[in-house]
Biotite code that builds the C-alpha atoms (Angstrom):
import biotite.structure as struc

atoms = struc.array([
    struc.Atom([0.000, 0.000, 0.000], chain_id="A", res_id=1, res_name="MET", atom_name="CA", element="C"),
    struc.Atom([1.317, 3.451, -0.886], chain_id="A", res_id=2, res_name="CYS", atom_name="CA", element="C"),
    struc.Atom([0.865, 6.112, 1.724], chain_id="A", res_id=3, res_name="LEU", atom_name="CA", element="C"),
    struc.Atom([1.282, 9.834, 1.118], chain_id="A", res_id=4, res_name="GLY", atom_name="CA", element="C"),
    struc.Atom([1.713, 11.890, 4.288], chain_id="A", res_id=5, res_name="ILE", atom_name="CA", element="C"),
    struc.Atom([0.919, 15.622, 4.274], chain_id="A", res_id=6, res_name="PRO", atom_name="CA", element="C"),
    struc.Atom([3.960, 17.796, 4.889], chain_id="A", res_id=7, res_name="GLY", atom_name="CA", element="C"),
    struc.Atom([4.535, 21.523, 4.700], chain_id="A", res_id=8, res_name="GLN", atom_name="CA", element="C"),
    struc.Atom([7.407, 22.776, 2.552], chain_id="A", res_id=9, res_name="ILE", atom_name="CA", element="C"),
    struc.Atom([9.466, 25.020, 4.836], chain_id="A", res_id=10, res_name="ILE", atom_name="CA", element="C"),
    struc.Atom([12.543, 25.814, 2.723], chain_id="A", res_id=11, res_name="ALA", atom_name="CA", element="C"),
    struc.Atom([14.194, 25.226, -0.623], chain_id="A", res_id=12, res_name="VAL", atom_name="CA", element="C"),
    struc.Atom([17.520, 23.580, 0.166], chain_id="A", res_id=13, res_name="THR", atom_name="CA", element="C"),
    struc.Atom([19.003, 22.915, -3.295], chain_id="A", res_id=14, res_name="ASP", atom_name="CA", element="C"),
    struc.Atom([17.218, 24.517, -6.239], chain_id="A", res_id=15, res_name="ALA", atom_name="CA", element="C"),
    struc.Atom([19.473, 22.857, -8.820], chain_id="A", res_id=16, res_name="ALA", atom_name="CA", element="C"),
    struc.Atom([18.499, 19.396, -7.534], chain_id="A", res_id=17, res_name="ARG", atom_name="CA", element="C"),
    struc.Atom([14.891, 20.514, -6.820], chain_id="A", res_id=18, res_name="MET", atom_name="CA", element="C"),
    struc.Atom([15.258, 19.638, -3.144], chain_id="A", res_id=19, res_name="MET", atom_name="CA", element="C"),
    struc.Atom([13.355, 21.192, -0.270], chain_id="A", res_id=20, res_name="ALA", atom_name="CA", element="C"),
    struc.Atom([12.825, 20.665, 3.440], chain_id="A", res_id=21, res_name="MET", atom_name="CA", element="C"),
    struc.Atom([9.360, 19.574, 4.505], chain_id="A", res_id=22, res_name="ALA", atom_name="CA", element="C"),
    struc.Atom([7.961, 19.282, 7.998], chain_id="A", res_id=23, res_name="GLU", atom_name="CA", element="C"),
    struc.Atom([5.676, 16.361, 8.725], chain_id="A", res_id=24, res_name="VAL", atom_name="CA", element="C"),
    struc.Atom([4.148, 16.506, 12.213], chain_id="A", res_id=25, res_name="SER", atom_name="CA", element="C"),
    struc.Atom([7.291, 18.053, 13.653], chain_id="A", res_id=26, res_name="GLY", atom_name="CA", element="C"),
    struc.Atom([9.728, 15.832, 11.742], chain_id="A", res_id=27, res_name="VAL", atom_name="CA", element="C"),
    struc.Atom([11.821, 17.567, 9.080], chain_id="A", res_id=28, res_name="ARG", atom_name="CA", element="C"),
    struc.Atom([12.627, 15.640, 5.941], chain_id="A", res_id=29, res_name="ARG", atom_name="CA", element="C"),
    struc.Atom([14.459, 16.401, 2.697], chain_id="A", res_id=30, res_name="ALA", atom_name="CA", element="C"),
    struc.Atom([12.111, 15.936, -0.249], chain_id="A", res_id=31, res_name="VAL", atom_name="CA", element="C"),
    struc.Atom([12.365, 16.223, -3.995], chain_id="A", res_id=32, res_name="ASN", atom_name="CA", element="C"),
    struc.Atom([9.822, 18.720, -5.350], chain_id="A", res_id=33, res_name="VAL", atom_name="CA", element="C"),
    struc.Atom([10.284, 18.083, -9.084], chain_id="A", res_id=34, res_name="ALA", atom_name="CA", element="C"),
    struc.Atom([6.801, 16.538, -9.349], chain_id="A", res_id=35, res_name="CYS", atom_name="CA", element="C"),
    struc.Atom([5.059, 19.627, -7.967], chain_id="A", res_id=36, res_name="ILE", atom_name="CA", element="C"),
    struc.Atom([7.238, 22.475, -9.275], chain_id="A", res_id=37, res_name="ALA", atom_name="CA", element="C"),
    struc.Atom([5.159, 24.711, -11.531], chain_id="A", res_id=38, res_name="GLN", atom_name="CA", element="C"),
    struc.Atom([7.226, 27.899, -11.294], chain_id="A", res_id=39, res_name="GLY", atom_name="CA", element="C"),
    struc.Atom([9.843, 29.368, -8.991], chain_id="A", res_id=40, res_name="PRO", atom_name="CA", element="C"),
    struc.Atom([10.650, 26.856, -6.248], chain_id="A", res_id=41, res_name="LEU", atom_name="CA", element="C"),
    struc.Atom([10.414, 29.581, -3.590], chain_id="A", res_id=42, res_name="ASP", atom_name="CA", element="C"),
    struc.Atom([6.673, 29.717, -4.374], chain_id="A", res_id=43, res_name="ASP", atom_name="CA", element="C"),
    struc.Atom([6.382, 26.255, -2.776], chain_id="A", res_id=44, res_name="LEU", atom_name="CA", element="C"),
    struc.Atom([7.544, 27.467, 0.660], chain_id="A", res_id=45, res_name="VAL", atom_name="CA", element="C"),
    struc.Atom([4.522, 27.344, 2.966], chain_id="A", res_id=46, res_name="GLY", atom_name="CA", element="C"),
    struc.Atom([2.588, 24.991, 0.682], chain_id="A", res_id=47, res_name="GLN", atom_name="CA", element="C"),
    struc.Atom([1.338, 21.594, 1.812], chain_id="A", res_id=48, res_name="TRP", atom_name="CA", element="C"),
    struc.Atom([2.144, 18.511, -0.236], chain_id="A", res_id=49, res_name="ALA", atom_name="CA", element="C"),
    struc.Atom([1.525, 14.790, -0.096], chain_id="A", res_id=50, res_name="LEU", atom_name="CA", element="C"),
    struc.Atom([4.921, 13.186, 0.475], chain_id="A", res_id=51, res_name="ILE", atom_name="CA", element="C"),
    struc.Atom([5.811, 9.606, -0.402], chain_id="A", res_id=52, res_name="HIS", atom_name="CA", element="C"),
    struc.Atom([9.309, 8.071, -0.076], chain_id="A", res_id=53, res_name="VAL", atom_name="CA", element="C"),
    struc.Atom([11.088, 11.417, -0.243], chain_id="A", res_id=54, res_name="GLY", atom_name="CA", element="C"),
    struc.Atom([9.062, 12.901, -3.083], chain_id="A", res_id=55, res_name="PHE", atom_name="CA", element="C"),
    struc.Atom([6.402, 15.595, -2.909], chain_id="A", res_id=56, res_name="ALA", atom_name="CA", element="C"),
    struc.Atom([3.742, 14.054, -5.148], chain_id="A", res_id=57, res_name="MET", atom_name="CA", element="C"),
    struc.Atom([0.908, 16.611, -5.091], chain_id="A", res_id=58, res_name="ALA", atom_name="CA", element="C"),
    struc.Atom([0.138, 20.031, -3.637], chain_id="A", res_id=59, res_name="VAL", atom_name="CA", element="C"),
    struc.Atom([-2.841, 20.028, -1.269], chain_id="A", res_id=60, res_name="ILE", atom_name="CA", element="C"),
    struc.Atom([-4.544, 22.769, 0.722], chain_id="A", res_id=61, res_name="ASP", atom_name="CA", element="C"),
    struc.Atom([-4.100, 23.227, 4.473], chain_id="A", res_id=62, res_name="ALA", atom_name="CA", element="C"),
    struc.Atom([-7.621, 21.975, 5.248], chain_id="A", res_id=63, res_name="ASP", atom_name="CA", element="C"),
    struc.Atom([-7.096, 18.750, 3.322], chain_id="A", res_id=64, res_name="GLU", atom_name="CA", element="C"),
    struc.Atom([-3.703, 18.306, 5.016], chain_id="A", res_id=65, res_name="ALA", atom_name="CA", element="C"),
    struc.Atom([-5.235, 18.716, 8.488], chain_id="A", res_id=66, res_name="ALA", atom_name="CA", element="C"),
    struc.Atom([-8.071, 16.285, 7.762], chain_id="A", res_id=67, res_name="LYS", atom_name="CA", element="C"),
    struc.Atom([-5.685, 13.714, 6.324], chain_id="A", res_id=68, res_name="THR", atom_name="CA", element="C"),
    struc.Atom([-3.288, 13.951, 9.284], chain_id="A", res_id=69, res_name="LEU", atom_name="CA", element="C"),
    struc.Atom([-6.204, 13.607, 11.703], chain_id="A", res_id=70, res_name="GLU", atom_name="CA", element="C"),
    struc.Atom([-7.486, 10.510, 9.911], chain_id="A", res_id=71, res_name="ALA", atom_name="CA", element="C"),
    struc.Atom([-4.016, 8.957, 9.808], chain_id="A", res_id=72, res_name="LEU", atom_name="CA", element="C"),
    struc.Atom([-3.442, 9.616, 13.486], chain_id="A", res_id=73, res_name="ARG", atom_name="CA", element="C"),
    struc.Atom([-6.758, 7.966, 14.243], chain_id="A", res_id=74, res_name="GLY", atom_name="CA", element="C"),
    struc.Atom([-5.671, 4.872, 12.350], chain_id="A", res_id=75, res_name="LEU", atom_name="CA", element="C"),
    struc.Atom([-2.246, 4.834, 13.948], chain_id="A", res_id=76, res_name="GLY", atom_name="CA", element="C"),
    struc.Atom([-0.524, 4.758, 10.559], chain_id="A", res_id=77, res_name="GLU", atom_name="CA", element="C"),
    struc.Atom([1.048, 8.198, 10.862], chain_id="A", res_id=78, res_name="ALA", atom_name="CA", element="C"),
    struc.Atom([3.030, 7.249, 13.971], chain_id="A", res_id=79, res_name="GLN", atom_name="CA", element="C"),
    struc.Atom([4.545, 4.203, 12.305], chain_id="A", res_id=80, res_name="GLU", atom_name="CA", element="C"),
    struc.Atom([5.445, 6.236, 9.221], chain_id="A", res_id=81, res_name="THR", atom_name="CA", element="C"),
    struc.Atom([6.968, 9.060, 11.272], chain_id="A", res_id=82, res_name="LEU", atom_name="CA", element="C"),
    struc.Atom([9.059, 6.597, 13.290], chain_id="A", res_id=83, res_name="GLU", atom_name="CA", element="C"),
    struc.Atom([10.357, 5.035, 10.079], chain_id="A", res_id=84, res_name="ALA", atom_name="CA", element="C"),
    struc.Atom([11.189, 8.494, 8.700], chain_id="A", res_id=85, res_name="MET", atom_name="CA", element="C"),
    struc.Atom([13.003, 9.449, 11.906], chain_id="A", res_id=86, res_name="ALA", atom_name="CA", element="C"),
    struc.Atom([14.947, 6.166, 11.866], chain_id="A", res_id=87, res_name="ALA", atom_name="CA", element="C"),
    struc.Atom([15.914, 6.803, 8.234], chain_id="A", res_id=88, res_name="GLY", atom_name="CA", element="C"),
    struc.Atom([17.080, 10.331, 9.061], chain_id="A", res_id=89, res_name="ASP", atom_name="CA", element="C"),
    struc.Atom([19.085, 9.049, 12.059], chain_id="A", res_id=90, res_name="ALA", atom_name="CA", element="C"),
    struc.Atom([20.769, 6.470, 9.841], chain_id="A", res_id=91, res_name="ALA", atom_name="CA", element="C"),
    struc.Atom([21.708, 9.176, 7.331], chain_id="A", res_id=92, res_name="LEU", atom_name="CA", element="C"),
    struc.Atom([23.129, 11.395, 10.083], chain_id="A", res_id=93, res_name="GLU", atom_name="CA", element="C"),
    struc.Atom([25.102, 8.574, 11.745], chain_id="A", res_id=94, res_name="GLY", atom_name="CA", element="C"),
])
């Protein structure tokens, strides 16, 4: 099953590689924004996107992001995904 988690783009980190930093429920993650870039990458800062395996797959509005996160928390799937993301980030840092 593929699972896209809503995350907010908080910074462009490498425009040449189309990389940005997204925050997903307090966890920051590097993501590729090539799939959602429609203009200047700085326009994405503050936008919400569905993120799957390090790629921002679609831009969504803040209301949809909040509803999706609430539903995922209710199912317990978000916690498992966030733990896996944090473990992946720790492995990259170590």
